[in-house]
N, C-alpha and C positions, 0 to 999 in steps of 0.2 A: 524248224525252232529255229531257221536268224530269222522268219518274217514274223514268230512270232515277239522278240527279243525285240523288233526293231519296232511296234505297234506298241509296244510297251517303252521303251523310250519315248516315241512320240505321243502319247501318251499324258506321262509322266512329265515330260515338258509342258503338254499344255497346261496340267494341272498348277504345274509352278508359273507359269504367263494367272493362268486365274488366281491364286495367290498371290504373286505380286499388285494384282489388280486389287483386290479384297482390299490388299493391306493401306497401298495407298490411299485407296479409300476410307480406308478405316480411319487412316493418319488424316488425312482434311480434315473428316466429322472430329476426332479424339484436338488437334488444334481450335479449331470451330468452336468446341464449348467451350476450352481454356479459352478464348480468346472473350466468348460473348458472359464468361466468368468474368472476366481482368473487366473489362466494362461494364459490367455492372455491378462491378466492387468500384470504382472509378466513380461514377454516376450515384450511387449510396453514400457517398464519402462528398461527393462536391454537393448536395442536398443536405447533409448531413452537416455541412461545414456555413454552409445558406443559411441555416436557420439560425446557428452561431451567432451567425454575425446581426441579423432579425432582432433575433433577441437582445445584443449587447445593444446595440442603437434605437431600440426603445427603452432599454431597462436605465442608458443613459441620457439619452432627451427626457424622460420622462421627470428626469430629476428639478428641468427649470419650465414644466409644466405654471406652478404661482408665481408665478415670475411676472405672467403679464403681459406679455409680446411671444406671440408665434414664429418669428424669426428666430429668439434666440434654440430653440427646441428644432426648428430646421438644419438649422447651424452646425449644433453638436451630431444628430443625426447625419449632417451629409460628411463629419469629419472622422466620423463611425467610421462611416461607410467607406470614404475615401481612405483610410492608415489599412480598413482592407483588401483595399483594389478591388471595389464590387462599385463602388455608385452606379457604373451605367445597369446594374441592373436593378435599381430603381423603377419601381414599375405604378409606384404609391403612396403617399404618405399625406394621412391623416389625425391634424390633431385636434384636441378637444382639450380647451384652451381649460387648469384644473379638474380636469378628469380624467383623460387617455390621451396613450398615442398608439394606428397603427402603422407601423411597416410594410411592406410585398416587395419582395424580390423574383425576379424571374429574370433566368439565362440559360443560352445554349451551351448542353457541355461533347466538347465533342468525341466521335469515338473512331475506337483504333482496328479491332478484328471486325466488329456490324459491319464494317463498310463493304465485305464482300457479298454483305447482304441488301448492301443498295442504302447502309444507314449509315449517315454521314453525324447525324447530330442525334438528341437529346433535349426537349427546354425540364426545366429543374423549376418549380416554384415552391416559396415559403412565405410564410407571413406571420408577423407577433404584434402581439400587444399589451400593453403595458399600462395600469390603471392602477390610478394612486385610490390611499382608504387611507383613511387615520389609526396612523398607528397605535398599536394595544399592549408595546412592552417595548423599553427603550434601557439600554447601558448608561449612564455619563448622568444622569439626570440629578439636577440641584437642588437642594433641600428649599428651596421654593414654593408656592402653591397660590392659586388663585380659584377662586372658587366657581364653581362650574353655575352660576345663577347670573352672576355676571358676563354682560355681553363684549366681547374683542373686538376691536372697533380695527383693522390692520394697516400700520402705514403711520397712522397717528401720534404723535411726544404724548408720553407719560412718562411721570413725576410717580412712582410706586413707596406709598409707606412700607417701611422695614419694622418696625417697630414689634416688639414682642405682644403677643396678641391680637394683632391688623388684619389677622383671616376670620375675626368678627364682623370686619366692616367691611369685606369684599375684596382689600387690598391683598395685597403678596401672607400669604400666610409660612409659618418659619416651618418646618417639621425637621423632623430630630430625623433625619433618615437613616445615619449609621450611628443613631447611639443620642442620649440626651448630652449638652455640654455646649458648649459655646466653639473650644477646640473643636469637635469631631466638626459639626457646622459648619463652622470656616475653613477647615481644606475638606471640607464634600462639594462647599461654593467655588471651592478655587480651579480642583480636580475632577468632580463628576462623582457619582456616586459608583461602584464600584462593580457592585451587581446589578441584576439589571431589574426594572419595575415595571407592573405587568398590572392592568386595570383589572379591580377587582382586592388587591393590596390594602392593608388597613396600614398606617401610619399615624405614628404620635405627633403631634405638636409641640413645637421647642418651645421654653420657656428661661429669661434671667436677660440681663443684658447681649447682643449681641450686633451692636451699633458698629464697633470696633469690628469683628469679624468680617460682617456686610462690609465696609471700609474698603477693607484687605482684597477682598475673595472680585470684586468688585475692581480694583485698580490691576491684581493683579491680570484677570483675565484680558483687561482691555487693554493687558503690557503685549501678552502673548499672543494679539491677536498680531496678522502678517498683510492687511491690506486694510490703504485706511477708513478711516473713519466715515460711517455713512453707506458706504457697500457693502449691502446686505445679500450679496447676490453670492458671494469669494464662501469656495465650501471651507472646509478644517478651520473657521475661524472661533477663537474662545472669545467671543463678544457676545455669541452666542446662545443665549444659557436653554435650553431643555429644562421646562419649565410642566411643575404638576398641576392638570386641572383634577379638581375633588369637589368629592361632596360632604359640607361635614359630620361628625357624631355627636348632636346633643346629650349630655349627660343629664343625668338625672337634677344638678346644679345649675343645669342653664348654658354650662360652658360648654368650650372645644378639647377635647382632650387627646382626639384624632380624628383623622380623616378619611374618604375609600378613593381610593383613585379612580376616576371617573372618564379619562384625556390624559392629552397633553398638548403644551403648545410652546412655541419659544420665542423666546423673548433678545431683541437684539440692543446692549449694550451702548447707551452716545456718549456720554458723556462719564469721568471717570468723578471719584467723589472724594468730598476735600473728610476732615477733622470734624466738620458743624454739621455734617449732611446726616440725612435723617431717611432720602429716597431717594430712590435709583433711576434716572433718566434712561430714556431705552420708548422700545415700539414692536410692538408685539406684531409679526412674521407669518405669513406662509411659507414655508420653506418641506421638501423633501430630505429624507436621510432615514439612517439604517435603524430597523425599526422589528417588532415582530407587530405577525395578525391579530387582531382582534376585535372582535362581530361585535361588542356590547362598549366600545370604544365613542365617544364623543368626537365629531366632530371641529376640535377647535384650532384648526390649521398646522399642525405636525402631521406628516404625512410619510407611509410610506408607498414604495410602488412595487408594483404583482404583478406577474404574469398571469393575462387572463385564457389565449389560448397560446 
C-alpha cells in the first residue's frame, strides 16, 4: 500500500506540474491575444484619425481653390496638418486650381504587445480629395438675380442697375424672395433669405419703387463687413452677396412675372450708395461657400467643396 501511495503522490505532482506549464502557456497566449487586440484597436484609431485630418485639410484647402494662388491652398492645408501635429505625415499634395485638392498622408504607428512577435510598428496611409461643384442650393440668398444668358466676367468692376423691371435688360433682376413689397425686399437684402433656395425654384419678380431699400441694404451690408474694402477673400463678409442666376419665365403678354433658379453667383460690393444712386457697384467673384449639391446647377462662380473619395 505504501508503494501505491507513493506512486500516486508522484503522479499527482507530475500532473500538477503539467497543469502549471499549460496554465502559464495559456496565460501567455491570452495576454498575447489581448495585446494584439489592443494594438489593432490603436492602429485602427490612428488610421481613422489620419483620415479625419486628411478630410479636414482638403475641405479647408478647397476654400482657396478659386483665388488663383496655389500657395494659399498649400498654406491652409499645412496649417491644418500643423494644428493636428501631422505635418510630418504629408506624402503628397496635388492642387488643381478651380477644380480639386488631394492630400496623401502616411505615418508609422508604434506597437506595444506585437513586439513580442517581432513587429515594432505598422505603417498606415490615408488620402482625401475635395472637388468643387457649382452650388445647387444655398441659405441666405439675396433678392437679386442675373439672367443666365449674361456672361459673367470675374473681377471686373460693374455698375448694375436695380430699377424695377431691369431683369429684362440682363442686369440685376429684383426678386420677391420673401414676398412682395419694398419692406420685405429691403430686409432680405440686408440679412439674406432665411430659407434655402435651390435650383428649379420659381420666384416671382419684385415690382414697385425699390431704390431706397436697395440703398439702405447695400450700405448696411458694407458697414457690417469686418474687412477693408477690396479684400474679396475674407470669409464671412457681408459685402459678398449671394445672388440668383435665373431663366426668365416669359408670360403671354411678353413680360417677366417670375424666374426659375438655374444657379448662383457671388457679387462683392465695392462702394456705398448715395440717396441718388440707382446702381450697385461691385465685382462678380468666384468663391467657395456652404451649400448643397445640385447636378443641374449652372457654373456661375459659386461653388461648394465635396469629398470625392
